[in-house]
C-alpha positions in Angstrom: 0.0 0.0 0.0 1.3 3.4 -1.0 0.7 6.3 1.4 0.1 9.9 0.2 0.4 13.0 2.3 -2.4 15.5 1.6 -2.4 19.1 2.8 -5.9 20.3 3.6 -6.5 24.0 3.5 -10.2 24.5 4.3 -9.8 28.2 4.0 -12.9 30.3 4.4 -16.7 30.2 4.2 -18.1 27.0 2.7 -14.6 25.8 2.1 -14.6 24.8 5.7 -17.8 22.8 5.2 -16.9 20.8 2.1 -13.1 20.1 2.3 -13.0 17.5 5.1 -15.9 15.7 3.6 -14.3 15.6 0.1 -11.1 14.2 1.7 -13.0 11.5 3.6 -14.7 10.4 0.3 -11.3 10.3 -1.4 -9.7 8.4 1.5 -12.5 5.8 1.4 -12.2 5.3 -2.4 -8.3 5.3 -2.3 -8.4 2.4 0.1 -9.8 0.2 -2.6 -6.8 0.9 -4.8 -4.3 0.1 -2.0 -3.7 3.8 -1.5 -3.7 5.5 1.9 -4.3 9.2 2.2 -3.0 11.0 5.3 -4.1 14.5 6.0 -2.3 17.5 7.5 -4.6 20.5 8.0 -3.3 24.0 7.6 -5.6 26.7 9.1 -4.6 29.4 6.7 -6.9 32.0 5.1 -8.9 35.1 6.0 -9.1 34.3 9.7 -5.4 33.8 9.7 -5.0 37.2 8.0 -7.3 39.0 10.5 -5.2 37.6 13.3 -1.7 37.9 11.8 -1.9 40.3 8.9 -1.1 37.7 6.2 -3.0 34.9 4.6 -0.4 32.2 5.5 3.0 32.1 7.3 6.3 33.1 5.6 7.4 29.5 5.4 4.1 28.2 4.0 5.5 26.9 0.7 8.3 25.0 2.6 5.6 23.4 4.7 3.5 22.4 1.6 6.5 21.3 -0.5 6.8 18.0 1.4 3.1 17.1 0.6 2.0 14.9 -2.3 -1.0 17.1 -3.1 -3.0 20.0 -1.7 -6.8 20.0 -1.3 -8.1 23.6 -0.9 -11.6 24.6 0.1 -11.9 28.3 -0.8 -10.6 31.7 0.2 -12.5 34.9 0.5 -14.0 37.0 3.3 -16.2 40.1 3.4 -13.7 41.8 5.7 -10.7 41.1 3.5 -10.3 42.6 0.0 -10.2 40.0 -2.7 -6.8 41.1 -4.1 -5.3 40.3 -0.7 -6.8 36.8 -0.4 -5.8 36.0 -4.0 -2.3 37.4 -3.9 -1.7 36.2 -0.3 -2.5 32.5 -0.8 -3.7 31.2 -4.1 -1.3 32.9 -6.5 1.9 32.3 -4.4 1.1 28.6 -4.3 0.3 28.4 -8.0 3.4 30.2 -9.0 5.7 28.9 -6.3 4.9 25.3 -7.3 4.8 26.0 -11.1 1.2 24.8 -11.3 0.9 26.1 -14.8 -2.1 24.1 -16.0 -5.4 25.0 -14.5 -7.9 22.3 -15.6 -11.6 22.9 -15.3 -14.0 20.3 -16.6 -17.7 21.1 -17.4 -20.1 18.2 -17.9 -23.9 18.2 -18.2 -24.7 15.2 -15.9 -27.8 13.1 -16.0 -30.3 14.4 -13.5 -29.1 18.0 -13.8 -31.2 20.6 -15.6 -29.2 22.9 -17.8 -30.4 26.6 -18.0 -30.2 26.3 -21.8 -33.0 24.7 -23.8 -32.7 21.4 -25.7 -29.6 20.1 -24.0 -29.6 16.6 -22.5 -27.2 14.7 -20.3 -23.8 14.2 -22.0 -24.4 16.8 -24.7 -22.0 19.2 -23.0 -18.6 17.8 -22.1 -15.7 20.2 -22.3 -12.6 21.2 -20.4 -11.2 24.7 -20.0 -7.4 24.6 -19.8 -6.2 27.9 -18.3 -2.6 29.1 -18.2 -2.1 29.5 -14.5 1.2 31.3 -13.7 1.7 34.3 -15.9 -0.5 36.3 -18.4 -2.8 38.9 -17.0 -2.3 37.6 -13.4 1.4 38.1 -13.3 1.0 41.0 -10.8 3.6 43.2 -12.4 2.8 46.9 -12.1 2.1 49.5 -9.4 0.6 52.8 -8.4 1.9 56.3 -8.7 0.5 59.4 -7.0 -1.7 57.2 -5.0 -4.7 59.0 -3.4 -4.3 62.1 -5.6 -6.4 63.3 -8.6 -3.7 62.2 -11.0 -3.4 58.7 -9.5 -2.0 56.2 -11.9 -2.2 52.4 -12.0 -0.2 50.2 -14.3 -0.9 46.5 -14.7 1.4 44.5 -17.0 0.4 41.2 -18.6 3.3 38.8 -19.2 3.3 36.2 -22.0 6.4 34.2 -22.6 7.0 31.7 -25.4 7.9 29.1 -22.7 4.6 29.7 -20.8 2.3 29.9 -23.8 3.8 26.9 -25.6 3.7 24.5 -22.7 0.0 25.2 -21.8 -1.0 24.9 -25.5 0.9 21.6 -25.7 -0.8 20.4 -22.6 -4.2 21.1 -24.1 -3.4 19.1 -27.3 -2.1 16.2 -25.2 -5.3 16.3 -23.1 -7.5 16.3 -26.2 -5.7 13.1 -27.3 -6.2 11.4 -23.9 -9.8 12.4 -23.8 -10.4 10.8 -27.2 -13.8 12.6 -27.6 -14.1 15.3 -30.3 -10.3 15.6 -30.6 -10.6 19.3 -30.9 -8.6 22.2 -29.3 -10.1 25.7 -29.3 -7.7 28.6 -28.6 -9.1 31.8 -27.1 -7.4 35.2 -27.6 -8.2 38.8 -28.3 -5.5 39.4 -30.8 -7.5 42.0 -32.8 -7.1 44.4 -29.8 -4.0 43.0 -28.0 -1.6 43.1 -30.8 1.5 41.7 -29.1 0.7 39.2 -26.4 -2.3 37.6 -28.1 -0.6 37.7 -31.5 2.3 35.7 -30.0 -0.3 33.3 -28.5 -1.9 32.8 -31.9 1.4 32.2 -33.6 2.5 29.6 -31.1 -0.8 27.9 -31.3 -0.4 27.4 -35.0 3.1 26.2 -34.5 2.1 23.6 -31.9 -1.0 22.5 -33.9 1.3 21.5 -36.8 2.7 18.8 -34.5 -0.8 17.3 -33.8 -2.3 16.5 -37.2 -4.7 14.1 -35.5 -6.3 16.9 -33.5 -8.7 19.5 -35.0 -8.3 23.2 -34.1 -10.4 26.3 -33.8 -9.4 29.9 -32.8 -11.9 32.3 -31.4 -11.8 35.8 -30.0 -12.9 35.8 -26.4 -16.1 37.8 -27.0 -17.2 35.3 -29.6 -16.2 32.4 -27.3 -18.3 33.8 -24.5 -21.3 33.9 -26.9 -20.6 30.4 -28.2 -20.3 28.9 -24.8 -24.0 29.8 -24.4 -25.0 29.3 -28.1 -23.2 26.1 -28.9 -21.5 24.6 -25.8 -21.9 21.1 -27.2 -19.3 21.8 -29.9 -16.3 22.3 -27.6 -13.9 19.7 -26.4 -10.7 21.2 -24.9 -10.5 25.0 -24.7 -7.1 26.6 -24.0 -6.9 30.2 -22.8 -4.9 32.8 -20.9 -5.2 33.2 -17.2 -7.9 35.9 -17.3 -9.9 34.5 -20.3 -9.8 31.0 -18.9 -11.0 32.1 -15.5 -14.0 33.9 -17.0 -15.0 31.3 -19.5 -14.8 28.4 -17.0 -17.4 30.1 -14.9 -19.7 30.3 -17.9 -19.1 26.7 -18.7 -20.0 25.8 -15.1 -23.3 27.7 -15.2 -24.4 26.3 -18.6 -23.9 22.8 -17.2 -26.2 23.4 -14.2 -24.3 24.9 -11.3 -21.0 26.2 -10.2 -21.5 23.9 -7.3 -20.5 21.1 -9.6 -17.3 22.8 -11.0 -14.1 21.2 -10.0 -10.5 22.3 -10.8 -6.9 21.2 -10.7 -3.9 23.4 -10.5 -1.3 21.1 -12.0 2.4 20.8 -12.1 2.3 18.1 -14.8 6.0 17.2 -14.1 5.2 16.2 -10.5 8.2 18.2 -9.3 6.0 20.0 -6.8 2.6 19.2 -5.2 -0.4 20.1 -7.3 -3.5 21.8 -5.8 -7.1 20.8 -6.2 -10.1 23.1 -5.4 -13.7 23.7 -6.3 -14.3 26.7 -8.5 -17.2 28.1 -6.4 -15.3 30.2 -3.9 -16.1 30.8 -0.2 -19.8 31.9 -0.8 -20.2 34.0 2.3 -23.9 34.4 1.6 -24.6 30.7 2.4 -21.6 29.9 4.7 -22.7 28.3 8.0 -26.2 27.3 6.7 -25.2 23.7 5.9 -26.6 23.9 2.3 -23.3 24.2 0.3 -23.0 21.8 -2.5 -20.1 19.5 -1.7 -19.9 17.8 -5.1 -17.4 20.3 -6.7 -15.0 19.6 -3.8 -15.6 15.8 -4.2 -15.0 16.0 -7.9 -11.8 18.0 -7.2 -10.7 15.3 -4.8 -11.3 12.7 -7.6 -9.0 14.8 -9.9 -6.4 14.7 -7.1 -6.6 10.9 -6.9 -6.2 10.6 -10.7 -3.1 12.9 -10.6 -1.6 10.7 -7.8 -2.0 7.6 -10.0 -5.1 6.2 -8.3 -7.2 6.2 -11.5 -9.5 3.5 -10.3 -10.3 5.3 -7.1 -11.0 8.5 -9.0 -13.3 6.7 -11.4 -15.3 5.2 -8.5 -15.9 8.6 -7.1 -17.0 9.9 -10.5 -19.4 7.0 -10.9 -20.8 7.5 -7.4 -21.4 11.2 -7.8 -23.0 10.6 -11.2 -25.4 8.1 -9.6 -26.4 10.5 -6.9 -27.1 13.2 -9.4 -29.1 10.8 -11.7 -31.2 9.5 -8.8 -32.0 13.1 -7.7 -33.0 12.2 -4.2 -30.1 14.2 -2.5 -29.5 17.6 -4.0 -28.7 20.9 -2.6 -30.6 24.2 -3.3 -28.3 25.3 -6.1 -29.6 22.2 -8.0 -33.2 22.8 -7.1 -33.3 20.5 -4.1 -33.6 21.0 -0.4 -30.9 18.6 0.9 -28.2 19.6 3.3 -24.5 19.3 2.7 -24.1 16.3 5.0 -27.0 14.5 3.3 -25.4 14.7 -0.1 -22.1 13.6 1.3 -23.7 10.6 2.9 -25.5 9.8 -0.4 -22.1 9.8 -2.2 -20.5 7.7 0.5 -23.3 5.1 0.2 -23.0 5.1 -3.6 -19.3 4.1 -3.3 
């Protein structure tokens, strides 16, 4: 039996309600694959910031580096500005561990009603692959004359050939592994961003020439946003910059029923550093503490973690169990039109395993 050390960062809001449950489900399923998961919990996040003035301690990355993976709940608090929570915890982990591939699946599951007409289970099955370490979130810039009428803010996006090429190549390899439509769609705004996005377009064409078995499509981000609503069933793997991928993956989550089903992985595909897995939904302070948060995004994220650790059978069992719970429709939280509580849905998944 192989033992894996998992860092749990419950974080804030509903993250504290879903993370431990998702880990327990993963732990139960991993046991059937001769895998043992051992958790170490790190109480970092907004409460830590309010107590100590920072989101996590100075040696946080050193503490996390020894782990095999990280399972994160959410960060965000009404009393802490969002740029502090993001730049104080999420971005340092993503960049520090070179988690350059942010992978966000979106599937219309049986038993889930899509907000779009005439779509049935399985019609929508796509993955947004988001560049995760540079681009628009590089945090290069600053303020001048702060607080005065002539105040100036400069925000610089960074696109390197290395960063762009590796995320595009990852998308093509993923399209091959998925074996579905075998299509990669690249998203840019090169008509307006005449340097960074033109570089992206050029590299996309260069990489595509090496994957003659994979179809390609290039869209401007405004057209992509429209087509995610108009024809989501036509997409397979979508590759985009940090900002565009962030926005489009929220759209893909909603058109497949709920952001409460949206899982994500922040991957270092080389396995040099621990990768981090988290639901897309955020801390949701409006429902925190009510016991009605949908735990399925966190559980799906934990399944992605197992797959990354080489426990593919355990990951598939969780996927099958969650699909069964959704199809049966007896246990579902309010975001999916039900009235079940978080713990009731967790128990349904546990029973389905």
